[in-house]
Backbone bond lengths (Angstrom), bond angles and torsions (degrees), N, CA, C in turn:
res aa  C-N    CA-C-N  psi(-1)  N-CA   C-N-CA  omega(-1)  CA-C   N-CA-C  phi
1 M - - - 1.463 - - 1.530 110.96 -
2 K 1.322 114.87 -46.92 1.460 119.63 -178.71 1.535 110.94 -65.76
3 R 1.325 114.92 -41.10 1.466 119.96 -179.65 1.526 111.09 -62.70
4 K 1.334 115.32 -41.01 1.458 120.76 179.29 1.529 110.81 -61.17
5 F 1.322 115.16 -42.61 1.465 121.10 179.64 1.526 110.60 -63.64
6 L 1.342 116.14 -43.33 1.463 121.08 179.67 1.521 110.86 -63.70
7 L 1.338 116.23 -42.24 1.459 120.81 178.63 1.524 111.13 -62.92
8 A 1.329 115.84 -40.89 1.464 120.65 178.24 1.523 110.33 -63.84
9 K 1.329 115.61 -41.06 1.459 121.40 179.68 1.534 110.50 -63.04
10 V 1.322 116.08 -45.74 1.468 121.41 178.96 1.522 110.21 -63.41
11 G 1.336 116.07 -42.16 1.464 121.25 179.63 1.518 112.06 -60.81
12 T 1.329 116.34 -44.62 1.458 120.45 -179.37 1.523 110.82 -70.55
13 W 1.333 116.25 -28.50 1.460 119.24 179.94 1.521 111.24 -75.36
14 H 1.341 116.24 -35.01 1.464 119.64 -175.73 1.526 113.88 -87.02
15 S 1.331 117.52 -24.32 1.460 119.63 -175.62 1.533 115.07 -63.96
16 P 1.346 120.55 -41.92 1.466 117.03 -179.37 1.532 112.08 -72.86
17 V 1.319 115.05 126.48 1.468 120.42 -178.54 1.522 110.47 -70.45
18 K 1.332 115.66 -35.98 1.464 121.03 -177.64 1.522 111.57 -59.77
19 R 1.354 115.89 -41.35 1.456 120.17 -179.10 1.523 110.92 -66.19
20 I 1.331 116.57 -38.78 1.469 120.99 178.18 1.530 109.93 -64.53
21 R 1.330 115.65 -42.18 1.472 120.54 178.41 1.523 110.70 -61.68
22 Q 1.342 116.07 -43.40 1.467 121.11 178.18 1.516 110.47 -61.05
23 F 1.342 115.66 -43.20 1.457 121.05 -179.00 1.522 110.65 -64.38
24 Q 1.344 116.75 -42.03 1.461 121.19 178.38 1.523 111.13 -63.60
25 L 1.323 116.30 -40.28 1.463 121.73 178.61 1.519 110.60 -63.97
26 L 1.338 115.70 -43.17 1.460 121.64 178.30 1.520 110.55 -61.61
27 L 1.333 115.86 -43.58 1.461 122.06 179.78 1.530 110.04 -63.18
28 Y 1.338 116.31 -44.16 1.459 122.20 -179.79 1.529 111.17 -63.71
29 L 1.333 116.36 -42.83 1.462 121.24 179.20 1.522 111.83 -63.70
30 S 1.330 116.19 -44.42 1.469 119.84 179.33 1.525 110.43 -65.12
31 F 1.337 116.33 -37.13 1.460 122.05 179.19 1.525 111.11 -63.64
32 T 1.340 116.34 -47.48 1.465 120.57 179.63 1.525 111.57 -66.04
33 L 1.334 116.37 -36.87 1.464 120.67 177.47 1.520 111.00 -64.49
34 N 1.331 116.12 -40.23 1.462 120.47 178.01 1.522 111.20 -63.50
35 I 1.329 116.93 -41.82 1.467 121.50 178.52 1.528 110.10 -62.74
36 A 1.336 116.11 -44.11 1.466 120.99 178.65 1.525 111.19 -60.80
37 L 1.326 116.39 -41.65 1.467 121.26 178.65 1.517 111.25 -64.68
38 I 1.325 116.94 -41.90 1.470 121.48 179.34 1.527 110.17 -63.87
39 I 1.331 116.77 -43.31 1.470 121.47 178.78 1.529 110.22 -62.21
40 A 1.334 116.37 -44.51 1.469 121.05 178.44 1.524 110.97 -61.25
41 L 1.321 116.39 -40.31 1.462 121.96 178.87 1.527 110.62 -63.94
42 I 1.331 116.78 -44.20 1.469 121.75 179.25 1.528 110.31 -62.82
43 V 1.335 116.32 -44.22 1.464 121.61 -179.99 1.527 110.82 -61.53
44 T 1.323 116.44 -43.90 1.468 119.92 179.96 1.525 111.51 -67.96
45 L 1.317 116.97 -33.22 1.468 120.41 178.72 1.526 111.50 -72.69
46 L 1.329 116.85 -34.56 1.462 120.86 -179.22 1.521 112.68 -75.03
47 D 1.308 117.38 -27.42 1.472 120.98 -179.10 1.521 113.83 -61.68
């Protein structure tokens, strides 16, 4: 019963394309922000 519910939840989460696109955008934004932070940290350490 629990497994069926989890599978249904995963199915409903993965089916909308818009939500996946939003998630990818969020992931990309966080990734670029992390890179920017690392670069800023390196620059401040080198100064």
